[in-house]
N, CA, C, O and the ligand as a Tripos MOL2 file, in Angstrom:
@<TRIPOS>MOLECULE
protein
  305   303    77     0     0
PROTEIN
NO_CHARGES

@<TRIPOS>ATOM
      1 N         -85.1380  -93.8180   46.4670 N.3       1 MET1
      2 CA        -84.3750  -94.7190   47.1120 C.3       1 MET1
      3 C         -82.9390  -94.2900   47.1310 C.2       1 MET1
      4 O         -82.5440  -93.5440   46.2350 O.2       1 MET1
      5 N         -82.2170  -94.6470   47.9640 N.am      2 ASP2
      6 CA        -80.7290  -94.3310   48.2150 C.3       2 ASP2
      7 C         -80.0090  -94.7940   46.9170 C.2       2 ASP2
      8 O         -80.4480  -95.6820   46.1860 O.2       2 ASP2
      9 N         -78.9270  -94.1440   46.7200 N.am      3 ALA3
     10 CA        -77.8950  -94.7030   45.8620 C.3       3 ALA3
     11 C         -77.3150  -95.9770   46.5110 C.2       3 ALA3
     12 O         -77.5310  -96.2880   47.6830 O.2       3 ALA3
     13 N         -76.5610  -96.6880   45.6500 N.am      4 GLY4
     14 CA        -75.9310  -97.8480   46.1880 C.3       4 GLY4
     15 C         -76.7930  -99.1470   45.8750 C.2       4 GLY4
     16 O         -77.2300  -99.8930   46.7500 O.2       4 GLY4
     17 N         -76.9800  -99.3150   44.5080 N.am      5 TYR5
     18 CA        -77.7180 -100.3030   44.1310 C.3       5 TYR5
     19 C         -76.8280 -101.6430   44.2960 C.2       5 TYR5
     20 O         -75.5980 -101.6420   44.3600 O.2       5 TYR5
     21 N         -77.6850 -102.8230   44.3550 N.am      6 GLN6
     22 CA        -77.1070 -104.0750   44.3840 C.3       6 GLN6
     23 C         -77.8830 -104.9020   43.2550 C.2       6 GLN6
     24 O         -79.0720 -104.7580   42.9720 O.2       6 GLN6
     25 N         -76.9930 -105.7850   42.6690 N.am      7 THR7
     26 CA        -77.5590 -106.7490   41.7440 C.3       7 THR7
     27 C         -78.6290 -107.5700   42.4400 C.2       7 THR7
     28 O         -78.4320 -108.1540   43.5060 O.2       7 THR7
     29 N         -79.7680 -107.5790   41.7770 N.am      8 LYS8
     30 CA        -80.8030 -108.4260   42.3220 C.3       8 LYS8
     31 C         -80.9840 -109.6590   41.3880 C.2       8 LYS8
     32 O         -80.7470 -109.6090   40.1810 O.2       8 LYS8
     33 N         -81.4030 -110.7180   42.0090 N.am      9 VAL9
     34 CA        -82.0240 -111.7910   41.3200 C.3       9 VAL9
     35 C         -83.3620 -111.9860   41.3760 C.2       9 VAL9
     36 O         -83.8560 -112.3330   42.4490 O.2       9 VAL9
     37 N         -84.0400 -111.8270   40.4180 N.am     10 LEU10
     38 CA        -85.6240 -111.9670   40.2310 C.3      10 LEU10
     39 C         -86.0500 -113.1980   39.6210 C.2      10 LEU10
     40 O         -85.2730 -113.9360   39.0150 O.2      10 LEU10
     41 N         -87.3130 -113.4310   39.7790 N.am     11 ILE11
     42 CA        -87.8890 -114.6070   38.9780 C.3      11 ILE11
     43 C         -88.8480 -114.1720   38.0040 C.2      11 ILE11
     44 O         -89.7820 -113.4140   38.2660 O.2      11 ILE11
     45 N         -88.5840 -114.7030   36.7830 N.am     12 CYS12
     46 CA        -89.4470 -114.3110   35.6690 C.3      12 CYS12
     47 C         -90.8520 -114.5680   35.9020 C.2      12 CYS12
     48 O         -91.1640 -115.6020   36.4930 O.2      12 CYS12
     49 N         -91.7690 -113.7260   35.4970 N.am     13 GLY13
     50 CA        -93.2320 -114.0900   35.6660 C.3      13 GLY13
     51 C         -93.7470 -115.0460   34.5210 C.2      13 GLY13
     52 O         -94.7950 -115.6850   34.6130 O.2      13 GLY13
     53 N         -93.0410 -115.0730   33.6140 N.am     14 ASP14
     54 CA        -93.4040 -116.0010   32.4130 C.3      14 ASP14
     55 C         -92.7550 -117.4160   32.4160 C.2      14 ASP14
     56 O         -93.4420 -118.4350   32.4810 O.2      14 ASP14
     57 N         -91.3170 -117.4270   32.3380 N.am     15 CYS15
     58 CA        -90.6980 -118.8290   32.3890 C.3      15 CYS15
     59 C         -90.2380 -119.1950   33.6200 C.2      15 CYS15
     60 O         -89.5190 -120.1920   33.6910 O.2      15 CYS15
     61 N         -90.5680 -118.4630   34.7890 N.am     16 LYS16
     62 CA        -90.1760 -118.8380   36.0920 C.3      16 LYS16
     63 C         -88.7250 -119.0660   36.4830 C.2      16 LYS16
     64 O         -88.3170 -119.5240   37.5500 O.2      16 LYS16
     65 N         -87.9470 -118.6290   35.3310 N.am     17 GLU17
     66 CA        -86.3990 -118.7740   35.5240 C.3      17 GLU17
     67 C         -85.8780 -117.5980   36.3060 C.2      17 GLU17
     68 O         -86.4520 -116.5130   36.2070 O.2      17 GLU17
     69 N         -84.8680 -117.7440   37.0450 N.am     18 GLU18
     70 CA        -84.1190 -116.5870   37.7240 C.3      18 GLU18
     71 C         -83.4200 -115.8560   36.6790 C.2      18 GLU18
     72 O         -82.9020 -116.4250   35.7180 O.2      18 GLU18
     73 N         -83.4020 -114.4920   36.8770 N.am     19 PHE19
     74 CA        -82.6250 -113.6040   36.0830 C.3      19 PHE19
     75 C         -82.0880 -112.4110   36.9850 C.2      19 PHE19
     76 O         -82.5990 -112.0800   38.0550 O.2      19 PHE19
     77 N         -81.0140 -111.8300   36.4120 N.am     20 VAL20
     78 CA        -80.4410 -110.8070   37.1120 C.3      20 VAL20
     79 C         -80.8710 -109.4730   36.7310 C.2      20 VAL20
     80 O         -80.8630 -109.1550   35.5410 O.2      20 VAL20
     81 N         -81.2420 -108.6740   37.6270 N.am     21 PHE21
     82 CA        -81.5170 -107.2270   37.4680 C.3      21 PHE21
     83 C         -80.3210 -106.4340   37.7620 C.2      21 PHE21
     84 O         -80.1310 -106.1690   38.9490 O.2      21 PHE21
     85 N         -79.4930 -106.0130   36.9080 N.am     22 THR22
     86 CA        -78.3120 -105.4670   36.9700 C.3      22 THR22
     87 C         -78.4270 -104.0520   37.6290 C.2      22 THR22
     88 O         -79.4550 -103.3750   37.6180 O.2      22 THR22
     89 N         -77.2620 -103.7010   38.1910 N.am     23 ILE23
     90 CA        -77.0680 -102.4230   38.7430 C.3      23 ILE23
     91 C         -77.2480 -101.3190   37.6040 C.2      23 ILE23
     92 O         -77.7830 -100.2330   37.8250 O.2      23 ILE23
     93 N         -76.7580 -101.7020   36.3910 N.am     24 ALA24
     94 CA        -76.9790 -100.6690   35.3790 C.3      24 ALA24
     95 C         -78.3660 -100.4970   34.9420 C.2      24 ALA24
     96 O         -78.8220  -99.4330   34.5220 O.2      24 ALA24
     97 N         -79.0640 -101.6780   35.0700 N.am     25 ALA25
     98 CA        -80.5140 -101.5500   34.5640 C.3      25 ALA25
     99 C         -81.2280 -100.9320   35.6950 C.2      25 ALA25
    100 O         -82.1350 -100.1520   35.4040 O.2      25 ALA25
    101 N         -80.9250 -101.1890   37.1510 N.am     26 GLN26
    102 CA        -81.6700 -100.4350   38.0990 C.3      26 GLN26
    103 C         -81.4900  -98.8880   38.0280 C.2      26 GLN26
    104 O         -82.3990  -98.0910   38.2630 O.2      26 GLN26
    105 N         -80.1880  -98.5450   37.6710 N.am     27 GLU27
    106 CA        -80.0870  -97.1600   37.4910 C.3      27 GLU27
    107 C         -80.8810  -96.3670   36.4340 C.2      27 GLU27
    108 O         -81.2860  -95.2080   36.5160 O.2      27 GLU27
    109 N         -81.0280  -97.3390   35.3150 N.am     28 TYR28
    110 CA        -81.7930  -96.8600   34.1400 C.3      28 TYR28
    111 C         -83.1770  -96.8180   34.4770 C.2      28 TYR28
    112 O         -83.8690  -95.9030   34.0300 O.2      28 TYR28
    113 N         -83.7450  -97.8410   35.3320 N.am     29 PHE29
    114 CA        -84.9850  -97.7250   35.7900 C.3      29 PHE29
    115 C         -85.2280  -96.4040   36.5530 C.2      29 PHE29
    116 O         -86.1510  -95.6350   36.2830 O.2      29 PHE29
    117 N         -84.3410  -96.2130   37.5070 N.am     30 ALA30
    118 CA        -84.6410  -95.0550   38.2650 C.3      30 ALA30
    119 C         -84.6750  -93.8260   37.5550 C.2      30 ALA30
    120 O         -85.4580  -92.9540   37.9300 O.2      30 ALA30
    121 N         -83.9300  -93.6380   36.5780 N.am     31 GLU31
    122 CA        -83.6610  -92.4360   35.7870 C.3      31 GLU31
    123 C         -85.0970  -92.1750   34.9300 C.2      31 GLU31
    124 O         -85.5660  -91.0780   34.6260 O.2      31 GLU31
    125 N         -85.5960  -93.3790   34.6630 N.am     32 LYS32
    126 CA        -86.8510  -93.2970   33.7880 C.3      32 LYS32
    127 C         -88.1460  -93.1620   34.8550 C.2      32 LYS32
    128 O         -89.2900  -92.9380   34.4590 O.2      32 LYS32
    129 N         -87.8430  -93.3050   36.0440 N.am     33 GLY33
    130 CA        -88.8980  -93.1980   36.8930 C.3      33 GLY33
    131 C         -89.6030  -94.4030   37.2790 C.2      33 GLY33
    132 O         -90.6220  -94.2990   37.9620 O.2      33 GLY33
    133 N         -89.1940  -95.4720   36.9370 N.am     34 TYR34
    134 CA        -89.8790  -96.7320   37.1780 C.3      34 TYR34
    135 C         -89.6480  -97.2200   38.5530 C.2      34 TYR34
    136 O         -88.5420  -97.4570   39.0390 O.2      34 TYR34
    137 N         -90.8090  -97.3490   39.1460 N.am     35 ASN35
    138 CA        -90.6710  -97.9080   40.6190 C.3      35 ASN35
    139 C         -90.5200  -99.4050   41.0080 C.2      35 ASN35
    140 O         -90.0960  -99.8900   42.0580 O.2      35 ASN35
    141 N         -91.0390 -100.0860   39.7350 N.am     36 GLU36
    142 CA        -91.1130 -101.5680   40.0840 C.3      36 GLU36
    143 C         -90.0410 -102.2290   39.4010 C.2      36 GLU36
    144 O         -89.4650 -101.7100   38.4450 O.2      36 GLU36
    145 N         -89.7230 -103.4860   39.9160 N.am     37 ASP37
    146 CA        -88.7540 -104.3510   39.3970 C.3      37 ASP37
    147 C         -89.3180 -104.9380   38.0570 C.2      37 ASP37
    148 O         -90.5310 -104.9920   37.8570 O.2      37 ASP37
    149 N         -88.4090 -105.3670   37.1630 N.am     38 PRO38
    150 CA        -88.9270 -105.9140   35.9960 C.3      38 PRO38
    151 C         -89.6060 -107.4010   36.3200 C.2      38 PRO38
    152 O         -89.1920 -108.1010   37.2440 O.2      38 PRO38
    153 N         -90.5670 -107.7480   35.5530 N.am     39 LYS39
    154 CA        -91.2680 -109.0310   35.8820 C.3      39 LYS39
    155 C         -90.9310 -110.1380   34.8800 C.2      39 LYS39
    156 O         -91.3000 -111.3000   35.0550 O.2      39 LYS39
    157 N         -90.2410 -109.7490   33.8600 N.am     40 LEU40
    158 CA        -89.8060 -110.7330   32.8230 C.3      40 LEU40
    159 C         -88.2300 -110.6530   32.6740 C.2      40 LEU40
    160 O         -87.5680 -109.6210   32.7880 O.2      40 LEU40
    161 N         -87.7470 -111.9180   32.3990 N.am     41 CYS41
    162 CA        -86.3010 -112.0370   32.0730 C.3      41 CYS41
    163 C         -86.1280 -111.4720   30.6710 C.2      41 CYS41
    164 O         -87.0870 -111.2860   29.9220 O.2      41 CYS41
    165 N         -84.8630 -111.2070   30.3460 N.am     42 LYS42
    166 CA        -84.6630 -110.5050   29.0410 C.3      42 LYS42
    167 C         -85.1360 -111.2280   27.8650 C.2      42 LYS42
    168 O         -85.6780 -110.6250   26.9380 O.2      42 LYS42
    169 N         -84.9610 -112.4730   27.8560 N.am     43 SER43
    170 CA        -85.4410 -113.3250   26.6840 C.3      43 SER43
    171 C         -86.9830 -113.1390   26.5990 C.2      43 SER43
    172 O         -87.5100 -112.7620   25.5520 O.2      43 SER43
    173 N         -87.6890 -113.4100   27.7180 N.am     44 CYS44
    174 CA        -89.0580 -113.2700   27.6050 C.3      44 CYS44
    175 C         -89.5360 -111.8000   27.2520 C.2      44 CYS44
    176 O         -90.5230 -111.6090   26.5410 O.2      44 CYS44
    177 N         -88.8110 -110.8170   27.7660 N.am     45 TYR45
    178 CA        -89.2250 -109.4660   27.5960 C.3      45 TYR45
    179 C         -89.1170 -109.1480   26.0120 C.2      45 TYR45
    180 O         -89.9820 -108.5740   25.3500 O.2      45 TYR45
    181 N         -87.8100 -109.6670   25.5160 N.am     46 MET46
    182 CA        -87.5890 -109.3920   24.0190 C.3      46 MET46
    183 C         -88.5860 -110.1750   23.1760 C.2      46 MET46
    184 O         -89.0560 -109.7150   22.1350 O.2      46 MET46
    185 N         -88.8890 -111.3630   23.6600 N.am     47 GLN47
    186 CA        -89.8950 -112.0930   22.9930 C.3      47 GLN47
    187 C         -91.3520 -111.2940   22.8540 C.2      47 GLN47
    188 O         -92.0040 -111.2790   21.8100 O.2      47 GLN47
    189 N         -91.6660 -110.7650   23.8420 N.am     48 ARG48
    190 CA        -92.9200 -110.0920   23.8990 C.3      48 ARG48
    191 C         -92.8160 -108.8170   23.1640 C.2      48 ARG48
    192 O         -93.7880 -108.3930   22.5370 O.2      48 ARG48
    193 N         -91.6910 -108.1780   23.2040 N.am     49 LYS49
    194 CA        -91.3990 -107.0260   22.4420 C.3      49 LYS49
    195 C         -91.5220 -107.2940   21.0680 C.2      49 LYS49
    196 O         -92.1670 -106.5330   20.3470 O.2      49 LYS49
    197 N         -90.9470 -108.3360   20.6190 N.am     50 ARG50
    198 CA        -90.9390 -108.7660   19.0690 C.3      50 ARG50
    199 C         -92.3450 -109.0640   18.7080 C.2      50 ARG50
    200 O         -92.8260 -108.5790   17.6840 O.2      50 ARG50
    201 N         -93.0570 -109.8650   19.5200 N.am     51 ASP51
    202 CA        -94.5460 -110.1230   19.2320 C.3      51 ASP51
    203 C         -95.4360 -108.9400   19.1880 C.2      51 ASP51
    204 O         -96.3970 -108.9110   18.4190 O.2      51 ASP51
    205 N         -95.1450 -107.9590   19.9910 N.am     52 LYS52
    206 CA        -95.9160 -106.6600   20.0290 C.3      52 LYS52
    207 C         -95.7440 -105.7950   18.9130 C.2      52 LYS52
    208 O         -96.6890 -105.3400   18.2690 O.2      52 LYS52
    209 N         -94.4570 -105.5490   18.6620 N.am     53 LYS53
    210 CA        -93.9520 -104.5490   17.7150 C.3      53 LYS53
    211 C         -93.3970 -105.0780   16.4080 C.2      53 LYS53
    212 O         -93.1560 -104.2990   15.4860 O.2      53 LYS53
    213 N         -93.1970 -106.3320   16.3070 N.am     54 GLY54
    214 CA        -92.7310 -106.7840   15.0770 C.3      54 GLY54
    215 C         -91.2310 -106.3040   14.6070 C.2      54 GLY54
    216 O         -90.9570 -105.9820   13.4510 O.2      54 GLY54
    217 N         -90.4210 -106.3110   15.5720 N.am     55 LEU55
    218 CA        -89.1360 -105.6990   15.2430 C.3      55 LEU55
    219 C         -88.3280 -106.8400   14.5110 C.2      55 LEU55
    220 O         -88.4930 -108.0560   14.6060 O.2      55 LEU55
    221 N         -87.4550 -106.1690   13.7930 N.am     56 GLY56
    222 CA        -86.6400 -107.2080   12.6850 C.3      56 GLY56
    223 C         -85.9590 -108.3760   13.6610 C.2      56 GLY56
    224 O         -85.5320 -108.1340   14.7900 O.2      56 GLY56
    225 N         -85.9410 -109.4410   13.1420 N.am     57 ARG57
    226 CA        -85.4760 -110.6680   13.7170 C.3      57 ARG57
    227 C         -84.0580 -110.4050   14.3330 C.2      57 ARG57
    228 O         -83.7740 -110.6960   15.4950 O.2      57 ARG57
    229 N         -83.2340 -109.8530   13.4800 N.am     58 ASP58
    230 CA        -81.8570 -109.8560   13.6790 C.3      58 ASP58
    231 C         -81.5530 -108.4460   14.3250 C.2      58 ASP58
    232 O         -80.3540 -108.2850   14.5540 O.2      58 ASP58
    233 N         -82.2680 -107.5270   14.6240 N.am     59 SER59
    234 CA        -81.8380 -106.2110   14.9490 C.3      59 SER59
    235 C         -81.4300 -106.3810   16.4950 C.2      59 SER59
    236 O         -81.9250 -107.1730   17.2970 O.2      59 SER59
    237 N         -80.4910 -105.5200   16.7010 N.am     60 THR60
    238 CA        -80.0510 -105.3430   18.0550 C.3      60 THR60
    239 C         -80.8230 -104.2390   18.6410 C.2      60 THR60
    240 O         -80.6470 -103.1110   18.1810 O.2      60 THR60
    241 N         -81.6100 -104.4140   19.5470 N.am     61 VAL61
    242 CA        -82.3590 -103.3660   20.1400 C.3      61 VAL61
    243 C         -81.8920 -102.6370   21.2120 C.2      61 VAL61
    244 O         -81.5770 -103.2600   22.2260 O.2      61 VAL61
    245 N         -81.7670 -101.2240   21.1800 N.am     62 THR62
    246 CA        -81.1570 -100.5380   22.2830 C.3      62 THR62
    247 C         -82.2740  -99.4630   22.7660 C.2      62 THR62
    248 O         -83.1090  -98.9520   22.0190 O.2      62 THR62
    249 N         -82.1540  -99.2560   23.9320 N.am     63 MET63
    250 CA        -83.0720  -98.4010   24.6860 C.3      63 MET63
    251 C         -82.2630  -97.0600   25.1150 C.2      63 MET63
    252 O         -81.5960  -97.0200   26.1480 O.2      63 MET63
    253 N         -82.3810  -96.0230   24.2640 N.am     64 ASP64
    254 CA        -81.6090  -94.8630   24.6140 C.3      64 ASP64
    255 C         -80.1740  -95.2300   24.8130 C.2      64 ASP64
    256 O         -79.5280  -94.6860   25.7090 O.2      64 ASP64
    257 N         -79.6490  -96.1130   24.0330 N.am     65 GLY65
    258 CA        -78.2060  -96.3940   23.9760 C.3      65 GLY65
    259 C         -77.7590  -97.4910   25.1480 C.2      65 GLY65
    260 O         -76.5730  -97.7630   25.3320 O.2      65 GLY65
    261 N         -78.6740  -98.0000   25.8040 N.am     66 VAL66
    262 CA        -78.5180  -99.0730   26.8090 C.3      66 VAL66
    263 C         -78.8230 -100.2460   26.0410 C.2      66 VAL66
    264 O         -79.9320 -100.3720   25.5210 O.2      66 VAL66
    265 N         -77.8350 -101.2010   25.9170 N.am     67 THR67
    266 CA        -78.0190 -102.4150   25.2400 C.3      67 THR67
    267 C         -79.0470 -103.3290   26.0260 C.2      67 THR67
    268 O         -79.2430 -103.1740   27.2310 O.2      67 THR67
    269 N         -79.6400 -104.2170   25.3250 N.am     68 THR68
    270 CA        -80.4620 -105.1470   26.0040 C.3      68 THR68
    271 C         -79.8360 -106.1420   26.7540 C.2      68 THR68
    272 O         -80.5100 -106.8700   27.4820 O.2      68 THR68
    273 N         -78.4910 -106.2730   26.6530 N.am     69 ASP69
    274 CA        -77.6230 -107.1660   27.5150 C.3      69 ASP69
    275 C         -77.5570 -106.6110   28.8970 C.2      69 ASP69
    276 O         -77.2050 -107.3270   29.8330 O.2      69 ASP69
    277 N         -77.9200 -105.2190   29.0760 N.am     70 GLN70
    278 CA        -77.7690 -104.7540   30.3830 C.3      70 GLN70
    279 C         -79.1300 -104.4920   30.9680 C.2      70 GLN70
    280 O         -79.2700 -104.2820   32.1730 O.2      70 GLN70
    281 N         -80.0960 -104.5030   30.1500 N.am     71 LEU71
    282 CA        -81.3760 -103.8490   30.5670 C.3      71 LEU71
    283 C         -82.5480 -104.7630   30.3820 C.2      71 LEU71
    284 O         -82.5580 -105.4930   29.3910 O.2      71 LEU71
    285 N         -83.5910 -104.7960   31.2850 N.am     72 TYR72
    286 CA        -84.7920 -105.2480   31.0170 C.3      72 TYR72
    287 C         -85.8980 -104.1670   31.4270 C.2      72 TYR72
    288 O         -85.6640 -103.2740   32.2420 O.2      72 TYR72
    289 N         -87.0160 -104.3210   30.8390 N.am     73 LEU73
    290 CA        -88.0970 -103.4760   31.1030 C.3      73 LEU73
    291 C         -89.3560 -104.0920   31.5110 C.2      73 LEU73
    292 O         -89.6450 -105.1700   30.9910 O.2      73 LEU73
    293 N         -90.1360 -103.5770   32.3510 N.am     74 PRO74
    294 CA        -91.2350 -104.2850   32.6600 C.3      74 PRO74
    295 C         -92.2800 -104.0470   31.6530 C.2      74 PRO74
    296 O         -92.0610 -103.2240   30.7640 O.2      74 PRO74
    297 N         -93.3810 -104.6780   31.7050 N.am     75 ASN75
    298 CA        -94.5670 -104.3380   30.8610 C.3      75 ASN75
    299 C         -95.0900 -102.8840   31.0010 C.2      75 ASN75
    300 O         -95.2700 -102.3420   32.0920 O.2      75 ASN75
    301 N         -95.3000 -102.3430   29.8820 N.am     76 GLU76
    302 CA        -95.7020 -100.8730   30.1400 C.3      76 GLU76
    303 C         -97.1810 -100.8540   29.9430 C.2      76 GLU76
    304 O         -97.8090  -99.8050   30.0810 O.2      76 GLU76
    305 ZN        -88.4810 -115.4680   31.1350 Zn       77 ZN77
@<TRIPOS>BOND
     1     1     2 1
     2     2     3 1
     3     3     4 2
     4     3     5 am
     5     5     6 1
     6     6     7 1
     7     7     8 2
     8     7     9 am
     9     9    10 1
    10    10    11 1
    11    11    12 2
    12    11    13 am
    13    13    14 1
    14    14    15 1
    15    15    16 2
    16    15    17 am
    17    17    18 1
    18    18    19 1
    19    19    20 2
    20    19    21 am
    21    21    22 1
    22    22    23 1
    23    23    24 2
    24    23    25 am
    25    25    26 1
    26    26    27 1
    27    27    28 2
    28    27    29 am
    29    29    30 1
    30    30    31 1
    31    31    32 2
    32    31    33 am
    33    33    34 1
    34    34    35 1
    35    35    36 2
    36    35    37 am
    37    37    38 1
    38    38    39 1
    39    39    40 2
    40    39    41 am
    41    41    42 1
    42    42    43 1
    43    43    44 2
    44    43    45 am
    45    45    46 1
    46    46    47 1
    47    47    48 2
    48    47    49 am
    49    49    50 1
    50    50    51 1
    51    51    52 2
    52    51    53 am
    53    53    54 1
    54    54    55 1
    55    55    56 2
    56    55    57 am
    57    57    58 1
    58    58    59 1
    59    59    60 2
    60    59    61 am
    61    61    62 1
    62    62    63 1
    63    63    64 2
    64    63    65 am
    65    65    66 1
    66    66    67 1
    67    67    68 2
    68    67    69 am
    69    69    70 1
    70    70    71 1
    71    71    72 2
    72    71    73 am
    73    73    74 1
    74    74    75 1
    75    75    76 2
    76    75    77 am
    77    77    78 1
    78    78    79 1
    79    79    80 2
    80    79    81 am
    81    81    82 1
    82    82    83 1
    83    83    84 2
    84    83    85 am
    85    85    86 1
    86    86    87 1
    87    87    88 2
    88    87    89 am
    89    89    90 1
    90    90    91 1
    91    91    92 2
    92    91    93 am
    93    93    94 1
    94    94    95 1
    95    95    96 2
    96    95    97 am
    97    97    98 1
    98    98    99 1
    99    99   100 2
   100    99   101 am
   101   101   102 1
   102   102   103 1
   103   103   104 2
   104   103   105 am
   105   105   106 1
   106   106   107 1
   107   107   108 2
   108   107   109 am
   109   109   110 1
   110   110   111 1
   111   111   112 2
   112   111   113 am
   113   113   114 1
   114   114   115 1
   115   115   116 2
   116   115   117 am
   117   117   118 1
   118   118   119 1
   119   119   120 2
   120   119   121 am
   121   121   122 1
   122   122   123 1
   123   123   124 2
   124   123   125 am
   125   125   126 1
   126   126   127 1
   127   127   128 2
   128   127   129 am
   129   129   130 1
   130   130   131 1
   131   131   132 2
   132   131   133 am
   133   133   134 1
   134   134   135 1
   135   135   136 2
   136   135   137 am
   137   137   138 1
   138   138   139 1
   139   139   140 2
   140   139   141 am
   141   141   142 1
   142   142   143 1
   143   143   144 2
   144   143   145 am
   145   145   146 1
   146   146   147 1
   147   147   148 2
   148   147   149 am
   149   149   150 1
   150   150   151 1
   151   151   152 2
   152   151   153 am
   153   153   154 1
   154   154   155 1
   155   155   156 2
   156   155   157 am
   157   157   158 1
   158   158   159 1
   159   159   160 2
   160   159   161 am
   161   161   162 1
   162   162   163 1
   163   163   164 2
   164   163   165 am
   165   165   166 1
   166   166   167 1
   167   167   168 2
   168   167   169 am
   169   169   170 1
   170   170   171 1
   171   171   172 2
   172   171   173 am
   173   173   174 1
   174   174   175 1
   175   175   176 2
   176   175   177 am
   177   177   178 1
   178   178   179 1
   179   179   180 2
   180   179   181 am
   181   181   182 1
   182   182   183 1
   183   183   184 2
   184   183   185 am
   185   185   186 1
   186   186   187 1
   187   187   188 2
   188   187   189 am
   189   189   190 1
   190   190   191 1
   191   191   192 2
   192   191   193 am
   193   193   194 1
   194   194   195 1
   195   195   196 2
   196   195   197 am
   197   197   198 1
   198   198   199 1
   199   199   200 2
   200   199   201 am
   201   201   202 1
   202   202   203 1
   203   203   204 2
   204   203   205 am
   205   205   206 1
   206   206   207 1
   207   207   208 2
   208   207   209 am
   209   209   210 1
   210   210   211 1
   211   211   212 2
   212   211   213 am
   213   213   214 1
   214   214   215 1
   215   215   216 2
   216   215   217 am
   217   217   218 1
   218   218   219 1
   219   219   220 2
   220   219   221 am
   221   221   222 1
   222   222   223 1
   223   223   224 2
   224   223   225 am
   225   225   226 1
   226   226   227 1
   227   227   228 2
   228   227   229 am
   229   229   230 1
   230   230   231 1
   231   231   232 2
   232   231   233 am
   233   233   234 1
   234   234   235 1
   235   235   236 2
   236   235   237 am
   237   237   238 1
   238   238   239 1
   239   239   240 2
   240   239   241 am
   241   241   242 1
   242   242   243 1
   243   243   244 2
   244   243   245 am
   245   245   246 1
   246   246   247 1
   247   247   248 2
   248   247   249 am
   249   249   250 1
   250   250   251 1
   251   251   252 2
   252   251   253 am
   253   253   254 1
   254   254   255 1
   255   255   256 2
   256   255   257 am
   257   257   258 1
   258   258   259 1
   259   259   260 2
   260   259   261 am
   261   261   262 1
   262   262   263 1
   263   263   264 2
   264   263   265 am
   265   265   266 1
   266   266   267 1
   267   267   268 2
   268   267   269 am
   269   269   270 1
   270   270   271 1
   271   271   272 2
   272   271   273 am
   273   273   274 1
   274   274   275 1
   275   275   276 2
   276   275   277 am
   277   277   278 1
   278   278   279 1
   279   279   280 2
   280   279   281 am
   281   281   282 1
   282   282   283 1
   283   283   284 2
   284   283   285 am
   285   285   286 1
   286   286   287 1
   287   287   288 2
   288   287   289 am
   289   289   290 1
   290   290   291 1
   291   291   292 2
   292   291   293 am
   293   293   294 1
   294   294   295 1
   295   295   296 2
   296   295   297 am
   297   297   298 1
   298   298   299 1
   299   299   300 2
   300   299   301 am
   301   301   302 1
   302   302   303 1
   303   303   304 2
@<TRIPOS>SUBSTRUCTURE
     1 MET1         2 RESIDUE 1 A MET
     2 ASP2         6 RESIDUE 1 A ASP
     3 ALA3        10 RESIDUE 1 A ALA
     4 GLY4        14 RESIDUE 1 A GLY
     5 TYR5        18 RESIDUE 1 A TYR
     6 GLN6        22 RESIDUE 1 A GLN
     7 THR7        26 RESIDUE 1 A THR
     8 LYS8        30 RESIDUE 1 A LYS
     9 VAL9        34 RESIDUE 1 A VAL
    10 LEU10       38 RESIDUE 1 A LEU
    11 ILE11       42 RESIDUE 1 A ILE
    12 CYS12       46 RESIDUE 1 A CYS
    13 GLY13       50 RESIDUE 1 A GLY
    14 ASP14       54 RESIDUE 1 A ASP
    15 CYS15       58 RESIDUE 1 A CYS
    16 LYS16       62 RESIDUE 1 A LYS
    17 GLU17       66 RESIDUE 1 A GLU
    18 GLU18       70 RESIDUE 1 A GLU
    19 PHE19       74 RESIDUE 1 A PHE
    20 VAL20       78 RESIDUE 1 A VAL
    21 PHE21       82 RESIDUE 1 A PHE
    22 THR22       86 RESIDUE 1 A THR
    23 ILE23       90 RESIDUE 1 A ILE
    24 ALA24       94 RESIDUE 1 A ALA
    25 ALA25       98 RESIDUE 1 A ALA
    26 GLN26      102 RESIDUE 1 A GLN
    27 GLU27      106 RESIDUE 1 A GLU
    28 TYR28      110 RESIDUE 1 A TYR
    29 PHE29      114 RESIDUE 1 A PHE
    30 ALA30      118 RESIDUE 1 A ALA
    31 GLU31      122 RESIDUE 1 A GLU
    32 LYS32      126 RESIDUE 1 A LYS
    33 GLY33      130 RESIDUE 1 A GLY
    34 TYR34      134 RESIDUE 1 A TYR
    35 ASN35      138 RESIDUE 1 A ASN
    36 GLU36      142 RESIDUE 1 A GLU
    37 ASP37      146 RESIDUE 1 A ASP
    38 PRO38      150 RESIDUE 1 A PRO
    39 LYS39      154 RESIDUE 1 A LYS
    40 LEU40      158 RESIDUE 1 A LEU
    41 CYS41      162 RESIDUE 1 A CYS
    42 LYS42      166 RESIDUE 1 A LYS
    43 SER43      170 RESIDUE 1 A SER
    44 CYS44      174 RESIDUE 1 A CYS
    45 TYR45      178 RESIDUE 1 A TYR
    46 MET46      182 RESIDUE 1 A MET
    47 GLN47      186 RESIDUE 1 A GLN
    48 ARG48      190 RESIDUE 1 A ARG
    49 LYS49      194 RESIDUE 1 A LYS
    50 ARG50      198 RESIDUE 1 A ARG
    51 ASP51      202 RESIDUE 1 A ASP
    52 LYS52      206 RESIDUE 1 A LYS
    53 LYS53      210 RESIDUE 1 A LYS
    54 GLY54      214 RESIDUE 1 A GLY
    55 LEU55      218 RESIDUE 1 A LEU
    56 GLY56      222 RESIDUE 1 A GLY
    57 ARG57      226 RESIDUE 1 A ARG
    58 ASP58      230 RESIDUE 1 A ASP
    59 SER59      234 RESIDUE 1 A SER
    60 THR60      238 RESIDUE 1 A THR
    61 VAL61      242 RESIDUE 1 A VAL
    62 THR62      246 RESIDUE 1 A THR
    63 MET63      250 RESIDUE 1 A MET
    64 ASP64      254 RESIDUE 1 A ASP
    65 GLY65      258 RESIDUE 1 A GLY
    66 VAL66      262 RESIDUE 1 A VAL
    67 THR67      266 RESIDUE 1 A THR
    68 THR68      270 RESIDUE 1 A THR
    69 ASP69      274 RESIDUE 1 A ASP
    70 GLN70      278 RESIDUE 1 A GLN
    71 LEU71      282 RESIDUE 1 A LEU
    72 TYR72      286 RESIDUE 1 A TYR
    73 LEU73      290 RESIDUE 1 A LEU
    74 PRO74      294 RESIDUE 1 A PRO
    75 ASN75      298 RESIDUE 1 A ASN
    76 GLU76      302 RESIDUE 1 A GLU
    77 ZN77       305 GROUP 0 **** ****
């Protein structure tokens, strides 16, 4: 895809709320080779991640230095 990302508004597949897929997150996705848009909003994603991996309740999770405020990931 060409450079020149635009912020996208997506609908969460879980809570059906709108959420923003930021340019920073899109660039991160592209770097990682993900072709699909995220399917979950940040809170649902984080919830699932917590459920799956049992991360500490209070920990601030980062992905390769990108804070979760900027980033959502799809189910893998
Ligand atoms: Zn959601």
